[in-house]
C-alpha positions in Angstrom: 45.3 -16.0 45.5 42.2 -14.8 47.3 42.8 -17.0 50.4 45.3 -17.0 53.2 47.1 -20.0 54.7 47.0 -22.1 56.8 43.3 -22.6 56.2 40.3 -24.7 57.3 37.9 -25.3 54.5 34.5 -26.7 55.6 32.5 -28.6 52.9 28.8 -28.6 53.8 28.1 -31.4 51.3 24.3 -31.9 51.3 23.9 -32.3 55.1 20.6 -31.1 56.5 22.6 -29.4 59.3 24.1 -27.0 56.7 21.2 -26.4 54.3 19.3 -23.2 53.8 19.0 -21.1 57.0 21.3 -23.6 58.8 24.0 -23.0 56.2 23.8 -19.2 57.0 24.0 -19.9 60.7 27.1 -22.2 60.4 28.8 -19.7 58.0 28.3 -16.9 60.4 29.8 -19.0 63.2 32.8 -19.8 60.9 33.2 -16.1 60.1 33.1 -15.2 63.8 35.7 -17.8 64.7 38.0 -16.6 61.9 37.8 -13.0 63.1 38.4 -14.0 66.7 41.4 -16.3 66.1 42.9 -14.7 63.0 42.9 -18.2 61.3 41.6 -18.4 57.8 38.4 -20.4 57.3 36.5 -21.0 54.1 33.1 -22.6 53.6 31.6 -24.6 50.8 27.8 -24.5 50.9 25.4 -26.1 48.5 24.9 -24.2 45.2 21.5 -22.8 46.2 23.0 -21.3 49.3 26.1 -19.6 47.9 24.5 -16.2 47.4 22.8 -16.0 50.8 25.9 -17.1 52.6 28.1 -14.6 50.7 25.7 -11.9 51.8 26.4 -12.4 55.5 30.1 -13.4 55.7 33.5 -12.0 54.8 35.4 -15.3 54.7 36.1 -17.1 51.4 33.1 -19.0 50.0 33.6 -21.8 47.5 31.3 -23.7 45.2 31.1 -27.5 45.6 31.4 -28.0 41.9 31.3 -26.4 38.5 30.9 -28.1 35.1 33.4 -27.7 32.2 31.0 -25.7 30.1 30.7 -22.2 28.6 27.6 -19.9 28.8 24.9 -21.2 26.5 22.6 -24.2 26.2 23.6 -26.5 29.0 20.4 -27.0 31.0 21.0 -28.4 34.5 24.7 -27.9 34.5 26.7 -25.6 36.9 28.2 -22.6 35.2 31.3 -21.1 36.7 30.2 -17.6 35.9 27.0 -18.2 37.9 28.8 -19.2 41.1 31.2 -16.3 40.7 28.3 -13.9 40.3 26.8 -15.4 43.5 29.9 -14.5 45.4 32.0 -17.6 45.4 35.8 -17.0 45.1 36.6 -20.6 44.0 35.4 -24.1 43.6 36.1 -27.7 44.6 37.0 -29.9 41.6 36.8 -33.7 41.5 35.6 -34.4 45.0 35.4 -38.1 45.7 31.6 -37.8 45.6 31.7 -35.9 42.3 34.6 -37.3 40.4 35.5 -36.1 36.9 37.6 -37.2 34.0 41.1 -35.7 33.6 40.1 -33.6 30.6 37.2 -32.1 32.6 39.5 -31.3 35.5 41.9 -29.6 33.2 39.1 -27.6 31.5 37.7 -26.4 34.8 41.2 -25.4 36.2 41.7 -23.4 33.0 38.4 -21.7 33.4 38.9 -20.8 37.0 42.3 -19.3 36.2 40.7 -17.2 33.4 38.0 -16.0 35.8 40.6 -15.3 38.6 39.0 -17.9 40.9 40.6 -20.4 43.2 40.8 -24.1 42.1 40.8 -26.8 44.8 41.4 -30.2 43.3 40.5 -33.2 45.5 42.6 -36.3 45.0 42.6 -39.9 46.4 46.3 -40.7 46.5 49.8 -39.3 45.8 49.9 -40.4 42.1 46.6 -38.7 41.3 47.8 -35.6 43.2 51.0 -35.5 41.1 48.9 -35.7 37.9 46.6 -33.0 39.1 49.6 -30.8 40.1 50.8 -30.9 36.4 47.5 -29.1 35.5 48.6 -26.2 37.7 45.6 -25.8 40.1 45.9 -23.5 43.1 45.2 -26.0 45.8 45.4 -29.9 45.9 43.7 -31.7 48.8 44.3 -35.4 49.5 41.2 -37.2 50.7 41.4 -41.1 50.7 37.8 -42.0 50.0 37.8 -44.9 52.4 38.4 -42.5 55.3 35.8 -39.9 54.4 33.2 -39.6 57.1 34.8 -42.3 59.3 36.3 -40.1 62.0 39.6 -41.8 61.3 42.0 -38.9 60.4 44.1 -39.3 57.3 46.8 -37.2 59.0 47.3 -39.8 61.7 46.2 -43.0 60.1 48.0 -42.5 56.7 50.8 -40.0 57.4 53.1 -41.6 54.8 50.4 -41.0 52.1 50.2 -37.3 53.1 54.0 -36.7 53.1 54.3 -38.6 49.8 51.6 -36.4 48.3 53.2 -33.2 49.5 56.6 -34.1 48.2 55.3 -35.2 44.8 53.2 -32.1 44.3 56.1 -29.8 45.3 58.2 -31.7 42.7 55.7 -31.3 39.9 54.4 -27.9 40.7 56.1 -26.0 43.5 53.5 -23.2 43.5 50.6 -25.5 44.3 49.3 -25.5 47.9 48.5 -28.8 49.6 45.8 -29.7 52.1 44.5 -33.0 53.4 41.1 -34.2 54.5 39.0 -37.2 55.5 38.3 -38.1 59.1 39.5 -34.8 60.6 37.6 -34.2 63.8 40.0 -32.8 66.4 42.6 -30.1 66.7 45.3 -32.7 67.1 44.3 -34.1 63.7 44.8 -30.6 62.2 48.2 -30.2 64.0 49.3 -33.5 62.6 48.3 -32.4 59.1 50.5 -29.3 59.3 53.5 -31.2 60.7 53.2 -33.5 57.6 53.8 -30.5 55.3 50.2 -29.4 54.4 49.0 -25.9 55.0 45.5 -26.7 56.1 42.6 -29.2 56.0 39.4 -29.8 54.0 36.8 -31.1 56.4 33.1 -31.8 56.4 31.1 -33.9 58.9 33.7 -33.3 61.7 32.4 -29.8 61.9 29.0 -29.8 60.1 27.6 -32.7 62.1 29.3 -31.8 65.4 27.1 -31.1 68.4 28.9 -27.8 68.8 30.5 -26.7 65.5 31.8 -23.5 67.0 33.7 -25.4 69.7 35.3 -27.7 67.0 36.2 -24.7 64.8 37.9 -23.1 67.8 39.8 -26.3 68.5 41.0 -26.5 64.9 41.9 -22.8 64.9 43.8 -23.0 68.1 45.8 -26.0 66.8 46.7 -23.9 63.8 47.6 -20.9 65.9 49.8 -23.0 68.1 51.6 -24.4 65.1 52.3 -21.0 63.5 
């Protein structure tokens, strides 16, 4: 796999704070923090920003989405080959804000595997995580949709959901890596996630919309370093 663990993956979504030139600035900050702390950090910019971000950082860059299509006549869709050519090493799949049918998830995972890219499947509960694990993605990230963007960390408000997810995924597919996300804003939230058996977090507004993203990234990284 092209990523190291534990890892912090930062999803830029479509926040103005991480669009265009600001996406480049934030990515450079993440790259600097990763080099300073030795903690793996990945970023997930908008599609239009992937190439420009990849040009200035050495950390892993992911796409927010790809469609289950082959090269050809699919106007307006996102082709896996295009994001790979832009420099992305993997993609999110089935984020709560871009949900897909199971057959599409399976198709995309298969295509990422063939392209030697990293698949990160987002799930809403343990049952869905188990189903996703059977499709053999590289990474599964639990994100209860009701906690996304709330500042209420899943790792502390729903610890049982995280441990259940980790156990089920390991049972179904021992090689899959587990993360969790939603409401993660502090280093202690990250530490809690690691104690529950995950090997990192998928975060968004907690970093992207922070007054000082660098400070939050350092806090997250220090929490991971302390737990290692």
